[in-house]
C-alpha positions as CSV (number, residue, x, y, z in Angstrom):
1,M,134.9,136.1,268.0
2,L,135.2,137.1,264.2
3,Y,135.0,134.2,262.9
4,Q,131.6,133.6,264.7
5,Q,130.7,136.8,263.4
6,M,131.9,137.5,259.9
7,C,131.3,133.8,258.3
8,A,130.1,131.3,261.1
9,S,126.7,131.8,259.7
10,C,127.8,130.0,255.8
11,H,130.5,127.5,256.6
12,G,129.3,126.6,260.3
13,D,130.0,127.3,264.2
14,N,132.5,124.2,263.2
15,L,133.6,125.3,260.3
16,K,132.9,122.4,258.3
17,G,130.6,124.2,256.3
18,T,126.7,124.3,255.7
19,D,124.6,124.2,252.3
20,K,125.1,127.9,252.3
21,G,129.3,127.6,252.7
22,A,132.2,125.1,252.2
23,N,133.8,123.2,254.5
24,L,137.0,124.8,256.0
25,L,138.8,121.9,257.6
26,A,138.3,120.1,254.6
27,A,141.7,117.8,253.0
28,Q,142.3,120.7,250.0
29,L,140.3,124.1,250.0
30,K,139.2,125.2,246.2
31,H,141.2,128.9,246.8
32,G,144.0,127.3,249.3
33,A,144.8,127.3,252.6
34,T,147.7,129.3,253.0
35,K,147.3,132.4,255.5
36,A,147.8,134.4,252.3
37,M,145.4,132.9,250.3
38,L,142.8,132.6,252.9
39,M,143.5,136.5,253.5
40,A,142.9,137.0,249.7
41,V,139.8,135.3,249.5
42,I,138.3,136.7,252.7
43,T,139.4,139.2,251.3
44,N,138.2,139.4,247.7
45,G,134.9,137.2,248.1
46,V,134.1,134.3,246.1
47,L,131.6,136.5,244.6
48,D,130.2,133.9,242.0
49,K,130.0,131.1,244.3
50,G,128.3,134.0,247.1
51,M,130.5,134.7,249.2
52,P,130.7,139.1,249.7
53,A,134.3,140.2,249.7
54,W,134.9,141.6,253.5
55,N,137.6,144.1,252.4
56,G,136.7,147.1,254.0
57,A,133.5,145.5,255.9
58,I,136.8,143.9,258.0
59,S,140.0,145.4,259.2
60,K,143.5,143.3,257.5
61,P,143.7,142.8,260.8
62,Q,141.2,141.3,261.5
63,I,140.9,139.3,258.3
64,A,144.3,138.1,259.3
65,K,142.9,136.6,263.1
66,I,140.1,135.1,261.0
67,A,142.8,133.1,259.0
68,D,145.0,132.7,262.0
69,Y,142.2,130.8,263.5
70,I,141.1,128.7,260.7
71,I,144.9,127.8,259.8
72,A,144.7,127.1,263.4
73,K,141.6,124.8,263.3
74,R,142.5,123.3,260.1
75,R,146.0,121.4,261.8
76,V,144.1,120.8,265.2
77,S,142.1,118.8,262.7
78,L,143.7,117.7,259.9
79,R,146.1,115.7,262.6
80,N,143.1,113.3,263.9
């Protein structure tokens, strides 16, 4: 799975964050939680916070799949 390969080392296997990366299940995300906003962050990174820009390293469809995965997990988490 792409999330596990590209994101889990910083954001955690369960998306709840680590000392390196933000909790992606938080009620509010600093850079937004829409698919477009998530894709922009994944694509361009947050370089001043240590998040790399994945543009060019992975394809746009792969970035979209990661964003969809985060959105799906957030929906489940925010319902509970």
